[in-house]
C-alpha positions in Angstrom: 2.4 -15.4 -1.8 -0.4 -13.6 0.0 -3.0 -16.0 -1.4 -1.2 -18.9 0.2 -1.3 -17.3 3.6 -4.7 -15.5 3.5 -8.1 -15.9 2.1 -8.9 -14.2 -1.2 -11.4 -11.9 0.6 -8.6 -10.8 3.0 -6.2 -10.1 0.2 -8.9 -8.1 -1.6 -9.8 -6.1 1.4 -6.1 -5.2 2.1 -5.6 -4.3 -1.6 -8.7 -2.1 -1.5 -7.3 -0.2 1.5 -3.9 0.2 -0.1 -5.6 1.7 -3.2 -7.7 4.1 -1.1 -4.5 5.2 0.8 -2.6 5.8 -2.5 -5.5 7.6 -4.0 -5.8 9.8 -1.0 -2.2 11.0 -1.4 -3.4 13.2 -4.3 -1.1 11.6 -6.8 -2.8 11.5 -10.2 0.1 10.4 -12.4 0.7 6.7 -12.5 4.5 7.3 -13.0 4.5 9.2 -9.8 2.7 6.4 -8.0 5.3 3.9 -9.3 8.2 6.2 -8.2 6.6 6.4 -4.7 6.3 2.6 -4.5 9.9 2.2 -5.7 11.2 4.8 -3.2 9.3 3.1 -0.4 10.7 -0.3 -1.2 14.3 1.1 -1.7 14.1 2.8 1.7 13.6 -0.5 3.4 9.9 0.2 4.1 10.9 2.7 6.8 7.4 4.1 6.6 5.9 0.7 7.6 4.7 1.9 11.0 3.0 5.0 9.3 1.1 2.7 6.9 0.1 0.4 9.7 -1.2 3.3 11.7 -3.2 4.6 8.7 -4.8 1.2 8.2 -5.6 0.8 11.9 -7.3 4.2 11.9 
């Protein structure tokens, strides 16, 4: 759905920033990254403002 609302370059830039953020968490194991993503989604994206602040910085 992102591609319908944004240019490919924009989606790629956002995805790159998300990957940088995840990699900076120090999580090496892919299973742990998946668990973090699932927990974030299940918690109703309560950390959304934290993520926005990180991207804005």
